[in-house]
C-alpha beads as a LAMMPS data file, in Angstrom:
LAMMPS data file: protein, C-alpha beads

78 atoms
77 bonds

1 atom types
1 bond types

-500.0 500.0 xlo xhi
-500.0 500.0 ylo yhi
-500.0 500.0 zlo zhi

Masses

1 110.0

Atoms # bond

1 1 1 327.282 -105.901 -242.566
2 1 1 325.257 -103.527 -245.114
3 1 1 322.569 -105.229 -243.836
4 1 1 322.596 -104.579 -240.470
5 1 1 324.210 -100.962 -241.294
6 1 1 320.972 -100.408 -243.260
7 1 1 318.355 -101.309 -240.360
8 1 1 320.254 -99.870 -237.559
9 1 1 319.854 -96.962 -239.519
10 1 1 315.860 -97.162 -240.576
11 1 1 315.810 -97.786 -236.251
12 1 1 317.455 -94.630 -235.837
13 1 1 315.002 -92.873 -237.978
14 1 1 311.282 -94.844 -237.187
15 1 1 312.305 -93.084 -232.894
16 1 1 313.098 -89.518 -234.309
17 1 1 309.790 -90.060 -236.051
18 1 1 308.430 -90.536 -232.535
19 1 1 307.147 -94.041 -234.122
20 1 1 307.256 -97.382 -232.657
21 1 1 310.533 -99.269 -233.787
22 1 1 310.216 -102.877 -236.188
23 1 1 310.387 -105.799 -234.339
24 1 1 313.728 -106.498 -233.306
25 1 1 313.645 -110.178 -231.996
26 1 1 315.892 -111.840 -235.276
27 1 1 318.707 -109.435 -235.380
28 1 1 322.455 -110.318 -233.843
29 1 1 323.131 -109.935 -230.354
30 1 1 325.651 -106.917 -231.588
31 1 1 322.793 -104.936 -233.292
32 1 1 320.200 -105.478 -230.087
33 1 1 323.413 -103.957 -227.628
34 1 1 323.715 -100.998 -230.668
35 1 1 319.955 -100.876 -230.491
36 1 1 319.758 -100.649 -226.535
37 1 1 322.460 -98.126 -226.904
38 1 1 320.496 -95.556 -229.607
39 1 1 317.585 -95.732 -227.163
40 1 1 319.946 -94.931 -223.883
41 1 1 321.188 -92.025 -226.135
42 1 1 317.865 -90.909 -227.663
43 1 1 317.039 -90.552 -223.579
44 1 1 319.429 -88.033 -222.925
45 1 1 317.604 -85.759 -225.469
46 1 1 315.809 -82.073 -223.740
47 1 1 312.068 -83.071 -224.219
48 1 1 310.026 -81.533 -226.705
49 1 1 307.773 -78.590 -225.244
50 1 1 303.996 -77.662 -226.578
51 1 1 303.835 -74.149 -228.565
52 1 1 303.310 -70.611 -226.773
53 1 1 300.249 -71.696 -227.025
54 1 1 299.193 -75.052 -226.340
55 1 1 297.140 -73.639 -223.558
56 1 1 294.872 -71.644 -224.955
57 1 1 294.265 -73.829 -227.999
58 1 1 293.600 -76.513 -225.339
59 1 1 290.712 -74.801 -223.500
60 1 1 289.522 -73.697 -226.481
61 1 1 289.290 -76.904 -228.404
62 1 1 287.773 -78.101 -224.716
63 1 1 285.411 -74.494 -225.033
64 1 1 286.615 -73.659 -221.826
65 1 1 288.491 -69.979 -221.110
66 1 1 291.748 -69.877 -219.232
67 1 1 291.180 -66.784 -217.685
68 1 1 290.504 -66.551 -213.993
69 1 1 290.112 -63.459 -211.735
70 1 1 292.395 -64.267 -208.720
71 1 1 294.415 -67.342 -207.608
72 1 1 291.806 -68.058 -204.909
73 1 1 288.771 -68.216 -207.659
74 1 1 287.973 -72.104 -208.003
75 1 1 288.074 -72.378 -211.428
76 1 1 284.966 -74.644 -212.913
77 1 1 285.200 -74.725 -217.448
78 1 1 282.447 -73.110 -218.500

Bonds

1 1 1 2
2 1 2 3
3 1 3 4
4 1 4 5
5 1 5 6
6 1 6 7
7 1 7 8
8 1 8 9
9 1 9 10
10 1 10 11
11 1 11 12
12 1 12 13
13 1 13 14
14 1 14 15
15 1 15 16
16 1 16 17
17 1 17 18
18 1 18 19
19 1 19 20
20 1 20 21
21 1 21 22
22 1 22 23
23 1 23 24
24 1 24 25
25 1 25 26
26 1 26 27
27 1 27 28
28 1 28 29
29 1 29 30
30 1 30 31
31 1 31 32
32 1 32 33
33 1 33 34
34 1 34 35
35 1 35 36
36 1 36 37
37 1 37 38
38 1 38 39
39 1 39 40
40 1 40 41
41 1 41 42
42 1 42 43
43 1 43 44
44 1 44 45
45 1 45 46
46 1 46 47
47 1 47 48
48 1 48 49
49 1 49 50
50 1 50 51
51 1 51 52
52 1 52 53
53 1 53 54
54 1 54 55
55 1 55 56
56 1 56 57
57 1 57 58
58 1 58 59
59 1 59 60
60 1 60 61
61 1 61 62
62 1 62 63
63 1 63 64
64 1 64 65
65 1 65 66
66 1 66 67
67 1 67 68
68 1 68 69
69 1 69 70
70 1 70 71
71 1 71 72
72 1 72 73
73 1 73 74
74 1 74 75
75 1 75 76
76 1 76 77
77 1 77 78
């Protein structure tokens, strides 16, 4: 039982780290059901939003500007 608890804990930790969990094909049916439940609960989590300066950093990394003169102006990267 301790081994199954440890495997479930490791599965949750991998999901929390935004990593793909280890292969679960050899695990018991009960453990696979718990994995499915954990995935469903994780899907209820609020999505992580980018930082407030994300768009500016993206533009800088692409060598472009995020500034526009008007809404009708066609935006072409410089």
